[in-house]
C-alpha positions as CSV (number, residue, x, y, z in Angstrom):
1,M,0.0,0.0,0.0
2,K,1.1,3.5,-0.8
3,L,0.2,6.1,1.9
4,I,0.2,9.6,0.5
5,L,0.4,12.1,3.4
6,S,-0.5,15.7,2.7
7,R,-0.1,18.8,4.9
8,H,-3.1,21.1,4.6
9,G,-2.8,24.3,2.6
10,N,-2.1,27.9,3.8
11,T,-4.1,29.3,6.7
12,F,-2.3,32.7,6.8
13,E,-2.6,35.5,4.3
14,P,0.5,37.3,2.9
15,G,1.6,39.8,5.5
16,D,-0.1,38.0,8.5
17,K,2.0,37.3,11.5
18,I,2.8,33.6,11.5
19,V,2.0,32.0,14.9
20,W,1.8,28.5,16.2
21,V,-1.6,27.1,15.7
22,G,-2.6,23.7,17.0
23,R,-5.8,21.8,17.7
24,R,-7.3,24.7,19.7
25,T,-7.1,27.2,16.8
26,D,-9.5,26.1,14.1
27,L,-8.5,28.3,11.2
28,P,-10.0,28.0,7.7
29,L,-8.0,27.7,4.5
30,T,-7.1,30.9,2.7
31,R,-7.7,31.4,-1.0
32,E,-4.1,30.1,-1.6
33,G,-4.8,27.1,0.7
34,R,-7.9,26.2,-1.4
35,R,-5.8,26.5,-4.6
36,Q,-3.2,24.2,-3.1
37,A,-5.9,21.6,-2.5
38,Q,-7.2,21.9,-6.0
39,H,-3.7,21.5,-7.3
40,L,-3.2,18.2,-5.4
41,G,-6.6,17.0,-6.7
42,N,-5.6,17.9,-10.2
43,T,-2.2,16.2,-9.8
44,L,-3.8,13.0,-8.6
45,C,-6.2,13.0,-11.7
46,Q,-3.4,13.7,-14.1
47,S,-1.1,11.0,-12.7
48,G,-4.0,8.5,-12.9
49,V,-3.9,7.9,-9.1
50,R,-7.3,7.4,-7.5
51,P,-7.0,6.9,-3.7
52,G,-8.9,3.9,-2.3
53,G,-9.4,5.9,0.9
54,L,-9.3,9.5,1.8
55,Y,-8.8,10.5,5.5
56,C,-8.3,13.8,7.3
57,G,-8.0,15.3,10.8
58,P,-11.0,16.9,12.5
59,L,-9.8,20.5,12.2
60,R,-11.5,22.7,9.6
61,R,-8.3,23.3,7.6
62,T,-7.7,19.6,7.1
63,R,-11.4,18.8,6.4
64,E,-11.7,21.6,3.8
65,Y,-8.5,20.5,2.1
66,A,-9.7,16.9,1.9
67,Q,-13.1,17.8,0.7
68,I,-11.7,19.9,-2.2
69,I,-9.5,17.0,-3.2
70,A,-12.5,14.6,-3.1
71,E,-14.5,17.0,-5.4
72,R,-11.6,17.3,-7.8
73,I,-10.9,13.6,-8.3
74,G,-14.6,12.8,-8.5
75,G,-16.4,9.6,-7.6
76,A,-14.6,9.4,-4.3
77,S,-16.4,8.9,-1.0
78,L,-16.5,11.7,1.5
79,P,-13.3,12.1,3.5
80,I,-13.2,10.1,6.7
81,V,-12.4,12.1,9.8
82,D,-9.9,10.3,12.0
83,P,-8.9,11.8,15.4
84,S,-5.4,10.3,15.2
85,L,-4.7,12.9,12.5
86,A,-5.6,15.8,14.7
87,E,-2.8,18.4,15.2
88,I,-0.9,18.8,18.5
89,D,-2.2,21.2,21.1
90,Y,0.8,23.4,21.6
91,G,0.0,24.5,25.1
92,V,1.4,27.9,26.2
93,W,3.1,28.3,22.8
94,E,-0.3,28.4,21.0
95,G,-0.8,31.8,19.3
96,F,2.8,33.0,19.6
97,S,5.3,33.5,16.8
98,S,8.6,31.6,17.1
99,Q,10.4,34.7,18.1
100,E,7.8,35.5,20.8
101,I,8.3,31.9,22.1
102,I,12.0,32.5,22.3
103,D,11.6,35.9,24.0
104,Q,9.2,34.6,26.6
105,F,10.1,31.0,27.2
106,G,13.7,30.6,25.8
107,G,14.8,29.0,22.6
108,E,16.4,25.7,23.6
109,E,13.3,23.5,23.4
110,L,12.0,25.2,20.3
111,D,15.4,24.7,18.6
112,A,15.4,21.0,19.6
113,W,12.0,20.4,18.2
114,E,12.7,22.2,14.9
115,R,16.1,20.6,14.5
116,S,15.4,17.0,15.6
117,G,11.8,16.7,16.7
118,A,12.6,16.5,20.4
119,W,9.3,16.8,22.3
120,P,9.4,19.9,24.6
121,E,8.4,19.3,28.2
122,S,7.7,22.8,29.5
123,P,4.9,24.2,27.2
124,G,2.4,21.5,28.1
125,W,1.7,20.0,24.7
126,S,-1.1,17.4,24.4
127,P,-1.9,14.7,23.9
128,S,1.3,13.1,25.2
129,E,4.0,12.1,22.8
130,A,3.3,8.4,23.5
131,A,-0.4,8.9,22.8
132,L,0.3,10.7,19.5
133,A,2.8,8.1,18.4
134,H,0.4,5.3,19.3
135,G,-2.4,6.9,17.3
136,V,-0.3,7.2,14.2
137,T,0.9,3.6,14.6
138,T,-2.7,2.4,15.0
139,F,-3.9,4.4,12.0
140,V,-1.3,2.9,9.7
141,G,-1.9,-0.6,11.1
142,Q,-5.6,-0.4,10.4
143,L,-5.0,0.7,6.8
144,A,-2.5,-2.1,6.3
145,R,-5.1,-4.6,7.4
146,T,-8.0,-3.2,5.4
147,Q,-6.5,-1.9,2.2
148,G,-5.2,-4.0,-0.7
149,E,-1.5,-4.3,-1.3
150,D,-1.6,-2.3,-4.5
151,S,-3.9,0.4,-3.2
152,A,-3.1,4.1,-2.5
153,V,-4.6,6.0,0.4
154,L,-4.5,9.8,1.0
155,A,-4.4,11.3,4.5
156,V,-4.5,15.0,5.2
157,T,-3.1,16.2,8.5
158,S,-0.9,18.9,10.0
159,N,2.8,19.5,10.4
160,G,3.4,18.3,13.9
161,V,1.6,14.9,13.4
162,L,3.5,14.3,10.1
163,R,6.8,13.9,12.1
164,Y,5.4,10.8,13.8
165,F,4.8,9.1,10.4
166,L,8.4,9.8,9.7
167,R,9.5,8.2,13.0
168,L,7.2,5.2,12.3
169,A,9.4,4.6,9.2
170,G,12.5,4.7,11.4
171,S,13.9,8.0,10.0
172,T,15.7,10.7,11.9
173,L,15.3,13.3,9.1
174,N,14.0,16.7,10.0
175,G,10.3,16.1,9.5
176,K,9.0,19.6,8.6
177,V,6.6,19.6,5.7
178,A,5.6,22.8,3.8
179,T,1.9,23.6,3.3
180,G,0.4,21.8,0.3
181,H,3.4,19.4,0.1
182,I,3.1,15.7,0.2
183,C,5.0,12.6,1.5
184,I,4.7,9.0,0.3
185,L,5.2,5.9,2.5
186,D,5.3,2.4,1.2
187,V,3.5,0.2,3.7
188,L,3.9,-3.6,3.7
189,Q,2.7,-5.8,6.5
190,G,2.8,-2.9,8.9
191,N,6.4,-1.9,8.0
192,C,6.9,1.6,6.4
193,R,9.5,2.9,4.0
194,I,9.8,6.5,2.9
195,D,9.6,6.9,-0.8
196,A,9.3,10.7,-0.8
197,W,9.2,13.4,1.9
198,N,8.1,17.1,1.6
199,I,7.7,17.3,-2.1
200,A,5.5,19.5,-4.2
201,P,2.7,17.6,-6.0
202,D,3.8,16.9,-9.6
203,P,1.9,14.5,-11.9
204,D,5.0,13.0,-13.6
205,H,6.8,12.5,-10.3
206,L,3.7,11.1,-8.6
207,S,3.2,8.6,-11.4
208,E,6.8,7.5,-11.1
209,L,6.6,7.0,-7.4
210,L,3.3,5.2,-7.4
211,G,3.7,3.3,-10.6
């Protein structure tokens, strides 16, 4: 099974202050964010890939993104909302820019998260790291049991959660994913291999990776 992971599209307009938004901040997509979803839907169509399942997190930005893709590819069932794809609650960092976090709380934990994905203890993130990792592992395991070996599944989620799919594949890469970008995992009997990480949707490249 090929698991296509997509980060949702933009939620900030040009000129907006970029702040940390987690599961308590339910932002809609911007016009550019909706365009990014349309582009991924078009890319899937042009590459001949029709996902056998379409999943998303419960936040509006992931649900909107998945719905636009479903409309673009046509004939697909409505996206299935899965709570294991919900973004992290960033605790006291929520609503602050990275520089404001550094100024108010210090930069060591922020730098460790950005550089190597080390879970910070002081800001009070939730759920726990163990619960988040378990949710991701369970989600992939369920797909592996219910989807055919040659199927493709698309899941739309957020940046923080995507890092734990990377860890599930045993990688120590920096896991940051740009808005509207995708990652592809090859899943076989519950084991994951990274085929692509943080790439812009392109029909020729997607056909090659999923062919």
